[in-house]
C-alpha positions as a printed NumPy array, in Angstrom:
array([[ -0.018,   0.004,  -0.005],
       [  1.475,   3.295,  -1.07 ],
       [  1.799,   6.049,   1.561],
       [ -0.837,   8.815,   1.64 ],
       [  0.251,  11.815,  -0.436],
       [  1.018,  14.917,   1.562],
       [  0.231,  18.562,   1.068],
       [  2.385,  21.132,   2.909],
       [  1.045,  24.642,   3.584],
       [  3.411,  27.306,   4.897],
       [  1.76 ,  29.99 ,   7.067],
       [  4.184,  30.419,   9.974],
       [  2.465,  33.563,  11.379],
       [  0.057,  34.492,  14.177],
       [ -3.517,  33.755,  15.25 ],
       [ -5.126,  36.4  ,  13.061],
       [ -3.072,  35.315,  10.041],
       [ -4.128,  31.728,  10.473],
       [ -7.842,  32.633,  10.816],
       [ -7.633,  34.879,   7.711],
       [ -6.202,  31.858,   5.91 ],
       [ -9.056,  29.522,   6.914],
       [-11.009,  29.912,   3.58 ],
       [ -7.846,  28.97 ,   1.61 ],
       [ -7.109,  26.064,   3.885],
       [-10.671,  24.711,   3.472],
       [-10.471,  25.12 ,  -0.223],
       [ -7.286,  23.01 ,  -0.294],
       [ -8.883,  20.393,   1.918],
       [-11.756,  20.066,  -0.599],
       [ -9.397,  20.026,  -3.615],
       [ -7.121,  17.385,  -2.114],
       [ -9.333,  15.112,  -0.02 ],
       [ -6.941,  12.178,  -0.16 ],
       [ -3.893,  14.102,   0.968],
       [ -2.619,  14.595,   4.48 ],
       [ -2.71 ,  18.36 ,   4.858],
       [  0.24 ,  19.546,   6.983],
       [  0.33 ,  23.121,   8.139],
       [  3.737,  24.735,   8.916],
       [  2.811,  27.238,  11.685],
       [  3.679,  28.156,  15.313],
       [  3.202,  25.181,  17.702],
       [  0.781,  27.133,  19.971],
       [ -1.713,  27.384,  17.049],
       [ -2.272,  23.62 ,  16.885],
       [ -5.718,  23.829,  18.61 ],
       [ -6.74 ,  26.592,  16.148],
       [ -5.592,  24.531,  13.161],
       [ -7.583,  21.539,  14.435],
       [-10.677,  23.736,  14.849],
       [-10.665,  24.671,  11.2  ],
       [-11.533,  21.083,  10.246],
       [ -9.055,  21.382,   7.332],
       [ -5.678,  20.509,   8.82 ],
       [ -4.482,  16.998,   9.605],
       [ -1.201,  17.881,  11.293],
       [  0.68 ,  20.952,  12.413],
       [  4.398,  21.122,  11.713],
       [  5.854,  23.603,  14.243],
       [  7.451,  26.565,  12.412],
       [  8.002,  30.135,  13.294],
       [ 10.466,  33.059,  13.048],
       [ 10.693,  36.501,  14.722],
       [  8.854,  39.481,  13.337],
       [  6.808,  37.634,  10.723],
       [  9.975,  36.413,   8.965],
       [ 10.198,  33.236,   7.01 ],
       [ 11.57 ,  30.281,   9.051],
       [ 15.128,  29.292,   8.099],
       [ 14.214,  25.665,   7.836],
       [ 11.313,  23.247,   8.207],
       [ 11.565,  20.023,  10.16 ],
       [ 10.147,  18.002,   7.284],
       [ 10.957,  14.294,   7.146],
       [ 10.473,  11.638,   4.535],
       [  9.843,  12.127,   0.855],
       [  9.109,  15.595,  -0.52 ],
       [  5.56 ,  16.89 ,  -0.17 ],
       [  3.492,  16.057,  -3.218],
       [  2.132,  19.609,  -3.153],
       [  3.469,  22.673,  -1.392],
       [  1.48 ,  25.918,  -0.988],
       [  2.971,  29.241,   0.058],
       [  0.356,  31.076,   2.125],
       [  3.125,  32.913,   3.993],
       [  3.948,  35.788,   1.654],
       [  4.912,  36.761,  -1.88 ],
       [  8.428,  35.43 ,  -1.707],
       [ 11.196,  34.974,  -2.541],
       [ 12.374,  33.611,   0.839],
       [  9.223,  31.554,   1.411],
       [  9.345,  30.257,  -2.136],
       [ 12.936,  29.168,  -1.719],
       [ 12.194,  27.464,   1.592],
       [  9.383,  25.387,   0.061],
       [ 11.287,  24.688,  -3.14 ],
       [ 14.217,  23.322,  -1.042],
       [ 11.917,  20.428,  -0.14 ],
       [ 11.586,  19.559,  -3.861],
       [  7.793,  19.317,  -4.153],
       [  6.601,  18.27 ,  -7.673],
       [  4.02 ,  21.094,  -7.467],
       [  4.332,  24.461,  -5.768],
       [  1.485,  26.936,  -5.57 ],
       [  2.654,  30.453,  -4.978],
       [  2.513,  34.085,  -6.188],
       [  4.847,  35.099,  -8.963],
       [  8.035,  36.883,  -8.041],
       [ 10.793,  38.119, -10.318],
       [ 13.486,  36.562,  -8.017],
       [ 11.989,  33.095,  -8.476],
       [ 11.145,  33.076, -12.203],
       [ 10.685,  29.303, -12.273],
       [  7.575,  29.517, -10.109],
       [  4.337,  30.256, -12.012],
       [  1.677,  32.252, -10.186],
       [ -0.552,  35.267, -10.249],
       [  0.725,  38.858,  -9.518],
       [  0.767,  40.054,  -5.922],
       [ -1.421,  43.092,  -5.128],
       [ -0.309,  44.923,  -1.981],
       [ -3.714,  46.592,  -1.466],
       [ -5.691,  43.347,  -1.583],
       [ -7.654,  41.994,   1.443],
       [ -5.79 ,  39.132,   3.11 ],
       [ -8.686,  36.642,   2.776],
       [ -9.278,  37.544,  -0.876],
       [ -5.525,  37.333,  -1.697],
       [ -5.065,  33.699,  -0.832],
       [ -8.36 ,  32.598,  -2.44 ],
       [ -7.323,  34.36 ,  -5.623],
       [ -3.942,  32.471,  -5.515],
       [ -5.816,  29.145,  -5.405],
       [ -8.286,  30.107,  -8.078],
       [ -5.363,  30.927, -10.447],
       [ -4.249,  27.308,  -9.878],
       [ -7.732,  25.954, -10.64 ],
       [ -8.971,  25.534,  -7.042],
       [-12.368,  27.022,  -6.109],
       [-12.106,  29.138,  -2.977],
       [-14.682,  31.114,  -1.047],
       [-13.32 ,  33.946,   1.139],
       [-16.504,  33.973,   3.216],
       [-15.891,  30.326,   4.396],
       [-14.271,  31.431,   7.657],
       [-16.5  ,  30.477,  10.623],
       [-15.365,  28.009,  13.239],
       [-17.594,  25.458,  15.019],
       [-19.009,  26.499,  18.353],
       [-16.679,  25.663,  21.255],
       [-17.695,  22.814,  23.564],
       [-16.189,  24.447,  26.656],
       [-18.402,  26.824,  28.716],
       [-17.695,  30.526,  28.673],
       [-16.085,  31.947,  31.84 ],
       [-18.113,  35.151,  31.299],
       [-21.186,  34.665,  29.059],
       [-22.707,  37.865,  27.724],
       [-19.78 ,  40.067,  28.702],
       [-18.249,  42.767,  26.571],
       [-14.673,  41.69 ,  26.012],
       [-11.972,  44.397,  25.906],
       [ -8.6  ,  43.397,  24.517],
       [ -6.155,  46.372,  24.757],
       [ -3.038,  44.606,  23.344],
       [ -1.892,  44.021,  19.785],
       [  1.18 ,  42.6  ,  18.057],
       [  2.725,  46.034,  17.573],
       [  2.59 ,  49.313,  19.547],
       [  1.272,  51.107,  16.388],
       [ -1.988,  49.141,  16.732],
       [ -2.504,  49.648,  20.488],
       [ -5.26 ,  52.113,  21.38 ],
       [ -4.35 ,  53.84 ,  24.674],
       [ -5.441,  52.004,  27.859],
       [ -6.995,  55.121,  29.344],
       [ -9.478,  55.141,  26.401],
       [-10.337,  51.498,  26.957],
       [-10.868,  52.447,  30.576],
       [-13.272,  55.208,  29.605],
       [-15.296,  52.725,  27.48 ],
       [-15.331,  50.134,  30.27 ],
       [-16.49 ,  52.695,  32.929],
       [-19.373,  53.766,  30.765],
       [-20.422,  50.208,  29.981],
       [-20.317,  49.133,  33.62 ],
       [-22.291,  52.247,  34.624],
       [-24.903,  51.102,  32.078],
       [-25.053,  47.658,  33.79 ],
       [-22.852,  45.74 ,  31.288],
       [-20.35 ,  43.167,  32.433],
       [-16.936,  43.971,  31.112],
       [-13.972,  41.599,  31.034],
       [-10.353,  42.288,  29.981],
       [ -8.112,  39.881,  28.128],
       [ -4.451,  39.853,  27.234],
       [ -1.795,  37.697,  25.647],
       [  1.14 ,  36.06 ,  27.388],
       [  3.282,  39.182,  27.258],
       [  0.548,  41.683,  28.155],
       [  0.15 ,  41.157,  31.93 ],
       [  1.218,  44.722,  32.775],
       [ -1.138,  46.212,  30.26 ],
       [ -4.053,  44.126,  31.449],
       [ -3.294,  44.959,  35.1  ],
       [ -3.024,  48.693,  34.3  ],
       [ -6.453,  48.691,  32.66 ],
       [ -8.238,  46.428,  35.143],
       [ -6.857,  48.435,  38.096],
       [ -7.978,  51.66 ,  36.562],
       [-11.553,  50.488,  36.2  ],
       [-11.644,  48.391,  39.346],
       [-12.5  ,  45.072,  37.774],
       [-12.983,  42.04 ,  40.071],
       [-10.357,  39.247,  39.585],
       [-12.958,  36.98 ,  38.024],
       [-13.26 ,  39.488,  35.086],
       [ -9.566,  39.744,  34.361],
       [ -7.975,  37.166,  31.991],
       [ -4.254,  37.799,  31.774],
       [ -1.427,  35.644,  30.72 ],
       [ -3.045,  34.357,  27.508],
       [ -6.019,  32.061,  27.995],
       [ -5.799,  28.509,  26.598],
       [ -7.424,  28.516,  23.167],
       [-10.502,  26.481,  24.241],
       [-11.33 ,  28.956,  27.048],
       [-10.572,  32.029,  24.943],
       [-12.749,  30.705,  22.057],
       [-15.565,  29.935,  24.535],
       [-15.266,  33.427,  26.051],
       [-15.321,  35.104,  22.655],
       [-18.116,  32.891,  21.149],
       [-20.511,  33.78 ,  24.049],
       [-19.538,  37.433,  24.398],
       [-21.929,  40.274,  23.785],
       [-19.152,  41.985,  21.753],
       [-15.384,  42.139,  21.386],
       [-13.688,  45.527,  21.356],
       [-10.104,  45.434,  20.202],
       [ -7.491,  46.681,  17.834],
       [ -6.589,  44.878,  14.623],
       [ -5.296,  41.761,  16.241],
       [ -5.971,  38.018,  16.584],
       [ -8.918,  38.183,  18.968],
       [-10.859,  40.374,  16.46 ],
       [-10.438,  37.599,  13.822],
       [-11.445,  34.965,  16.416],
       [-14.664,  36.923,  17.153],
       [-15.445,  37.12 ,  13.424],
       [-14.87 ,  33.355,  13.213],
       [-17.508,  32.797,  15.965],
       [-20.038,  35.3  ,  14.555],
       [-19.564,  37.45 ,  17.627],
       [-20.243,  41.182,  17.219],
       [-17.097,  43.238,  17.01 ],
       [-15.929,  46.838,  17.165],
       [-12.439,  46.865,  15.747],
       [-10.18 ,  49.873,  15.938],
       [ -8.017,  50.239,  12.87 ],
       [ -4.696,  52.133,  12.38 ],
       [ -2.22 ,  52.162,  10.812],
       [ -3.367,  49.354,   8.447],
       [ -6.874,  49.997,   6.944],
       [ -9.808,  47.499,   7.312],
       [ -9.702,  47.151,   3.526],
       [ -6.656,  44.926,   4.092],
       [ -7.475,  43.051,   7.287],
       [-11.032,  44.024,   8.315],
       [-14.087,  41.849,   8.968],
       [-16.47 ,  40.855,   6.198],
       [-19.349,  43.249,   5.535],
       [-22.055,  42.476,   8.134],
       [-24.085,  44.584,  10.647],
       [-22.538,  42.639,  13.519],
       [-19.024,  43.954,  12.627],
       [-18.093,  47.572,  12.865],
       [-14.587,  48.692,  11.8  ],
       [-13.543,  52.18 ,  12.928],
       [-10.969,  53.839,  10.753],
       [-10.053,  57.441,  10.014],
       [ -6.843,  57.044,   7.966],
       [ -4.549,  57.66 ,   6.344],
       [ -2.483,  54.512,   6.44 ],
       [  0.669,  54.689,   8.603],
       [  3.711,  52.793,   9.701],
       [  2.752,  49.405,  11.186],
       [  6.2  ,  49.058,  12.757],
       [  6.077,  52.339,  14.68 ],
       [  6.791,  52.201,  18.427],
       [  3.796,  54.378,  19.377],
       [  0.039,  54.374,  18.595],
       [ -0.641,  55.35 ,  14.989],
       [ -2.179,  58.826,  14.515],
       [ -5.155,  57.34 ,  12.619],
       [ -5.814,  55.025,  15.586],
       [ -5.666,  58.028,  18.028],
       [ -8.458,  59.75 ,  16.05 ],
       [-10.911,  57.13 ,  17.348],
       [-12.532,  58.372,  20.592],
       [-14.175,  56.45 ,  23.468],
       [-17.468,  58.161,  22.536],
       [-17.162,  56.764,  19.015],
       [-16.576,  53.256,  20.301],
       [-19.527,  53.478,  22.731],
       [-21.793,  54.687,  19.902],
       [-20.645,  51.794,  17.697],
       [-21.506,  49.332,  20.441],
       [-25.108,  50.683,  20.534],
       [-25.392,  50.012,  16.794],
       [-24.557,  46.317,  17.046],
       [-27.514,  43.982,  16.525],
       [-28.654,  41.893,  19.49 ],
       [-27.17 ,  38.406,  19.773],
       [-29.319,  35.298,  19.588],
       [-29.068,  33.118,  22.688],
       [-26.93 ,  30.632,  20.758],
       [-24.719,  31.775,  17.849],
       [-25.378,  29.456,  14.904],
       [-22.439,  27.314,  13.897],
       [-21.475,  27.356,  10.238],
       [-23.717,  30.244,   9.225],
       [-22.616,  32.371,   6.298],
       [-20.469,  35.415,   7.11 ],
       [-21.903,  37.354,   4.284]])
């Protein structure tokens, strides 16, 4: 009996990146039903990859600052198909080509002329970009196919408004005192508010929770395990955050969102058009690598965020699993 063919997908990036790539991953799953689909991504994203229903195995791979990993711990024969969902090359192209796959799906780049692919458009939305890549190679892909199944774990704070003040870069971090103003107004109106943060954001979470006087039960610092974070987000009244992973997780669970954009516009990374998702953005685009909040982000006021929250539609008692995101 011949071994099962293998398909390797490179997307060694963060939570939001993986969730934005779900439509492409599911399209590959449908196009190659007999292949083992191996995703090269950070090890901590294994539960997320499993939740997509498209990935058979995660191959741990990562590099600092969204760079391409130097190597992949690939063993055995070359992958039968390799797919570059990491970037437009050439480093990611060369990494995959070093494994000698018979077929490599990637965007065209002048530095790797032997790889056929469509042109890269810098202004394209992330979900659309990877689906267009697959369509060029004859694979049907739907950028709205991005919802995750409902978590089985119970929420630690059902019905709460989740505030997530952190982000992967200082340029995307709205000031904590503005989150505090939003939280204070919500609590005065009788809303339960909880604060979340990633593994390296304890000081930020403590600063915000102390400022608004949150009880310990409503503070989730240190980076929740994925099953608890997904349950919290799936049963939240709304998620308020910058352009970061938790915003994409909320979209994946059909949870209402108010997402604060700057320096990157929502046209590149924003939620799909739907009344339950409000993207606040004043522009112009800025430097995503700056060490201070972007000026466009600072144009968003607490009053504007509070008004956006009032515009969100009410949630059903149980968010439907697998509903269309259109």
